N, C-alpha and C positions, 0 to 999 in steps of 0.2 A: 525624569524616571524613565524606566525601562518597561515597557507594555507586550500585551498581545499583538502579536502580528500577523495579519491575513496577509499572504502573499499572493496576490490574482496573476494568474496566470492567465496571457492574454490570448487566446487561442478562440476557435468556433465552441468549442465545447463550454467555455466559462467554468468550466470544474476547476479548484484550488484543491491545494493542500493546509491547512491551516494549521500554523508554528507557531507553540505557545511558550513562553520562558517563564518559570519560576523563579524570580529574583529577589523576593521578599522582602520589596521594598517599600509596598504598603496592601491594605487587607488583611494583615495578619491577625489572630485571635488566639486565646492561651485557653488551657481548660483547667480544672482543678487538677488534674495528672500531672500537667505540665508540658502536655502534648501542646504544638503550636500547629495552627490553618492557616494558611497562605491560599486567598483566594485570588484568581486569576480569570475574569470574564466567568463562564457558567463552570470554571473547573475549579478543584484546588488538591491540594495536595496536605495531606499530618503529616508532620516529624516527631516521632517519638523515641525515647532512648531509654535502656534499664540502669543505669547508674542512677546517682545519688540526685544531681542538681540536673537541672530543668533545660531545655533549650530556651536558649534567647535570641532576639534579634539586634541586630547592635551596626552601628557602623564599620565597616571594614579596612579602614585606612588604605582601601585599595591594593592592599597583601596579595601578591601573589596572581596578579591580573584580574582580582575581584574590583564591581564596583558600587560605592551605594552600601545597602543592605546587607550582610550576610547572614545566615544561620551559623547557632556558635554554644558552645556548650563549654566550659573552662576545666571542668574534672575530667574530658578525654572521652573517647569514644569506646564502648565494649560492641555493642549491637544498637544500630541505628535502624529504625524503619519509615519508609515513606510509603504513605498509602494515600489512591488517588478518590475522586468519588467517581470515575468512571474510567474502563478501558483505554489506556493512550497507548502511543507507541513512544517510548522512551529513546532519545537520540543521545544528548553527553550533558555529561554533570562537572561542574570544575568543583574540584575539591585541594583546599591546600592545606597541608600538615605544618601547623606553628608551634608543636611541641618544644619546649624548653630542652628534652631528651634529646642524644646524637643518636638511639637507635633508629633502625630501619622499622618500618613499621608496613603488615602486608594488608593491604584492604580488599577485601572478596564483597565483590556485588551479584548480588543475587536476587533475581526474577520469582514471584511468587509462580507465576504462571504463565501463559501465551504461549503457543506450539512452538517447538525448534528454539526458545531462547535460551543460552547459557549463562554460566556465571563466567565475571569478568574478574581475574585479578591481577590488582595494581602494587606493585613496591614503592612506598614513599621513603625519602630522606629528609633530615629533616629542612624546616623553609622548603620545601618544596611543594609546586604546585601544578598539577595536571586538569586538562580538560579528560576526562575518562569518555570514551565512545561506548556506548553500551550496545545501540542498535535493536533493542526489543520488539516487537510486536504484541500490541495488545494487552498489556499489563497493568494488573489495578494494586499492586504493591511490591516493594523488594527492600531489600537490609541491604547495608552496609555494615561486614563484620571486622572486626581489626584485631590484628595479633601482632605481637613484638617478635621480628625476624630473629631466630636461634631461640626462644623459645622463653623470654621473660615477661614478665609480667604487668609492664608498664600501658598504660593505653594513652594513644594520640591525642591530642587536640587538635580539632577540626574546623576547616569555616567552609561550610556549602554554598553555593553560589549559583546563579546561571543553572539550572534542571532545565533542562531544552526539551519537550516531548512535541509530539503532534498527533492528529486526529485519526484514526486507524478508517480505514475505506467502509461504509456501508455496502455490506454485500445484498443482492436483491437472485433469488434462483426461483425463474418461471416457468412451473411444474403443471398449468394448467389444471393444480386441484380444486381450489375456488376462487370464487370472481373472475372468472372467466364466459364470454356468452358472446352472442351477436348482437354487434351495433346497429341500434334502430333496425333490427329487423335485416339487416345486411346479411343473406347469408354466406358470401365468400368471404366474409371477414371475421377474426374472434378477437375479441379485446379480452386482456388477461392484466388486473391490477392488482400490487404489490409494494405495499412500503411506499405507498405518493406517486409510484409511478406507475406509467398504462403503456403495455405495447398493442401495438396491433398488427396481426398478421392477416396477409391479404394474399389469395392467388394470381396468378396472373394465368388468364384463362378462365373456362366456365366452368373448373370443377371447385365444388364447396370444400370448404374445411368442417369439419367437428370435433368436437369434442369425446373422446373415448375413454367410458369405465375399463379402468381392471386389464390395463395393457401388460400388464408384469404377468399375468395370468400364460402369454405366449410363450414366456421366457426367453424373453429376444434381448433384454437387458435394459428395460425400459420399466419404469414402474409406475402403478397408479392412473392418471389421466394423461391423453399427450396429445400435441396437436395433429391433423392430421387430415389427409384427403382422400374423400370415398371416389374420386373420381379419376385416374390414371390418366384416361384418356386422350383427355384435351389440354393437362396440366403442363405449362410451359416455364414455369417459377414462381415465388411467391417474395413480399417483400414482408419487412418487420422493421415497423416503425414506433419509436419511441416518444412517448411526451417530455423528454426533455433527453440533454445531451447525459451519454452513460461510458463506459469502458465494456467493452463486450469481452468477456474471460474465455466463456465457450459452452457448448451448446450437444446434444447428444441428436446424433439425426439416422435414422433408420429407413432403408428401403426395402417397401413392406410387401412387395412383389416376391410371390413364392414360387411362379412360374419360371422355367430356365428359357429369359430372354435376351439375358446378356448382363454387362455391368454397366451403369449408370455414372458419369461423372460430374457432379456437382462442384460448381465454384459459387464460392461465398464472396461477396465484394461489396463495399459500401465507396459513397464518393464523399465524405466530409471526416474532418480529423486528420491530422499530418502525419503522412506517415505508413499510414494504416495499408496492408496491400493483401491482393485477393488470396484466397485459399480454395486450394482445388483439392477435391479428396474422390476415388474412386469407388464404388458400393456395388459390388455382387448384389444377387436378387438376396431377399432374407437375410440381410445383414446390419449391422449397428453400428458404428463408430462414433466417438468424440470428436469433436472439432475445437482446437486450440486458436483463439485469435489475436488476443492480446492487442484488441484497438483501443484507440483511445480517443476522446471527445466525438462519438457517433448518435446521430439522430436516426439514423435508419440503415438497411442492408437488405443487398437483393442476393436469393438462392436463385440460380437458373439451372438446369436438367439437362443432359443428351444423354443418351445412348450409346455408348462405346461401337457397338456392333450391329445396331438397328437404328438410326437418326430420328426412324418417325414413332419410335416407339415412346411411352410414357411413363412415370413411376409413379406409384402411391408413396408419400415420402411422409413421415411420422418425424415430430421433433419432439424432444423434452428436456428439463433441465437447462435452459437458457440463461447462465450466468452473467447478472452484471455489476458492476462495481459504481459508485461516485463517491465524491470528494476526496480523489486520489491525484497524484501528479500529472500534471500536464504541462506546456510548455509556455513560457512566459515569455515576456517582449526583450528583444537582444537588448542589453545594457553597454556590451563591448563589442561592437557592432562588427569591428573587423577581425575578432576573431572566428579562426575556423577549426575544424575538428577533421580529422583524416586518418585513414581512410574512413569513408562509411558506407556501407556496412564494414565491420570490423571483426578479424578472427581473433588477432592477439594484443597487439600494440596501438592503441590511441593515442596521435598526437594531436597536439594544442600548439596553434600556431598565434603570433601576434599579440600575445600576451606577455607584458614586459615582467611583472611582479604577479606570482598566485601565489598566495594566502593558503590554500588549498581549493582539492578537488574531490568532490564526490557523487557518486553514481548510484543511483537509485533504482531499484525493479519499480513494477508496475504498480504495485501493493503501497507505495512510499517505503519502502527499508532500503537504508543507505546499506550498499552491498560491497563498495570500495573506495575508499577515502586516500587522498597521494597529497603530497604538494609539488609534484613534479609535472612536466608538461610532457609526459611521454606515460600513459596510463595501462597496466596491465590487466587485461578484460579476459586472458586466456582461461582463466578459473570459472568462467559466468557461463550459464545456459544459453541458449539461442534463443531471441528474442528482442523486445524492444526496452529499452533504458533511457532515464534521465541521466543527463550529466550536469550538475551546477560548478560550474568555476566562480568562487571568490578570489577578487583582486582588487584591491584597493580601495577596500568597503563599497564595491559594485559587485553586481552577481548577473550572471551568465547561465542560462540555462537551454539545454539544447536537446533532441532528441538522437538517440544511435541504435543504429540494428545490431545488435553481433550475432552472427554466423555460427 
């Protein structure tokens, strides 16, 4: 029996991406309207259609690469709708055309929601089976619409199996608007809690931090409360420590000194996670800049300051909108130990060595969305933006996951 699979990626962060397969093997219920709901753990998908006969679940005879039960309707498909009980990332779906007609059919897979999700159009010949790569994020429902190529009125008889989805990452923005304060009277630290995660920000030196109301009134690119130091004279840097491992996406930082005392160089660094690189930015006086980290598996990070023109000067720094995620991709233990990926960092072509058989290679961004898929040992990543990506190599029922840096 196929079942929910939790891929546990073994690294210091202990973060994981939950992969779920809806395969209609068990836990199927139908309602008075003929809709079938299939449950897998805490998640379910309801299949409905607008033609006369209802969906049924039956053994598929291993037709077209299916296994076990399939979702089926013998009067054909006009429009089928699949609805989830929660927003999910939709990865792949196996669909088999078992129509008696020799006509070709065009199937359009359309998501109802999710930013940036596009329709996928696939043409099916008679008795053709395909795994459709959808690669949608945060979808609550989608439709499959079938039309006969050439304008005929026939409808295909389709088998549906192995709808693979993943859980979207949980995004938390630490904005210091609420649930923020001094821990146990320590005026040199600020704790802020959201979504079950606590971040503790602490200065290095004897400058205390405060939460400032209505910082947006200064019209400097920050809104509402910010995390701010009132004394820049002795400030040497600050640390941010989390109550659990997180992936750090970005943060807004402002050099709040107005006087023309020169540019401050801020370096952001972390000692944990794999492949997390330092980020260095220059801040002239009275300027705000976003910082893009793309760090994974982080429990703390350090921000240090130096004045480019006058090393003894110290800034007054304000922080806002620290964005983190949990539940996304990280790196699992290698099961293909001799495999190498090179060059890394990579600009255009990523090469894979020491793999005799490749079923497929998938490249994921740090939100868990597949952005490249191929069956070759040379992977073209030239179209990807700079940043950190996860590469999953499937070979002989084994999986290797590694991190790469796209320059």
